[in-house]
Structure formats: structure tokens, C-alpha cells
N, C-alpha and C positions, 0 to 999 in steps of 0.2 A: 457764184458757184452753183451749178445746176445739179439736179438729182443724178445726172449721168456722172458728174465729177465725184460725187460722194460714193457712187457705186464703184468707181475706179479705186478710190482710197480703200474701201472695204475689201476689194479683191487682193490687195497687197498683203493681206493677213497681218494685222497688227500683232505685236508681241504682248501677251498678257502676263503680267507679273503676279505671282501667287504669294500669299502670306497666310500662314496657318491653314493651308489647303484650300483657300478661297481666293478668287480673283480680287486683286487689290488696285491694280493700275494697268494702263495700256500704253505701250510705246508705239508711236507712229512718227512718220517723217515730219520734220518741223514745218515744211512748206504746206503739207496737208493739214497740219494743226492750225496754221495761220489762216488757211482757206476756210476751215470749219468755224473759226472764231469770227471771221468776216461775215460768213453766212448767218451766224447767230446774231451779230450786231445788226445786220440788215433786217432780220425778222423783228428784233426789238424796236428798231426805228419805225418800221411799218406799223407795229402795234401802237406805238406812241402817237403816230400821225393819225391813225384812226380815232384814238381817244380825243385828240385835239379837235378833229373835224366834228365830232359829236357835240362838243361844248361850244359856247358862244365866244366869239373873238372880241378882245378888248384892245382898243388902240388908244395911245396917248402920245403926246409930243415928246421928242427925244430929250429935250432939256428938262422936262418934268420927270422922265425916267431917271436921268442922271441925278437930279435933286433927291429923288426917293432912295437912290443907292449911294448917296454921299460922294458923287462924282468919282466912283470907283473905276471908271473906264479910262 
């Protein structure tokens, strides 16, 4: 989802639910909500990838990995 897609979502005017005179929730189209979640997940994945690339990589044989995890796979 690009910034253009997000601006389309915001143009549709989400419905704001008020509680005690204050905004409490927002109602948007479910497809738009799912697109926003995907965008957020992509951003989190990218942040995790950047963290991983900064650290050193550690490789081990697959059978050793299985032994360390009690053959959970």
C-alpha cells in the first residue's frame, strides 16, 4: 500500500465514534483496515530486517538445530 492508497482511505471520511464527548473509535471499510494492517506489518518486518543485518549472523547445521529444539519440527 502506497501513501497514495492511504490518502484515498482518508478521503472516504472514516466515521468517528464518540464516548463521553471524546473520540473513542473509528469505523473504516474492512478492506482498507486490512491494507493498513499489511502496511504496518511490512514496516515492522523491515525494521526487524535492519536489526538483523546490524548483528552478526550465526550458522549451524540443521540437525544440530533440531537437537537444540528437541526435534520440534
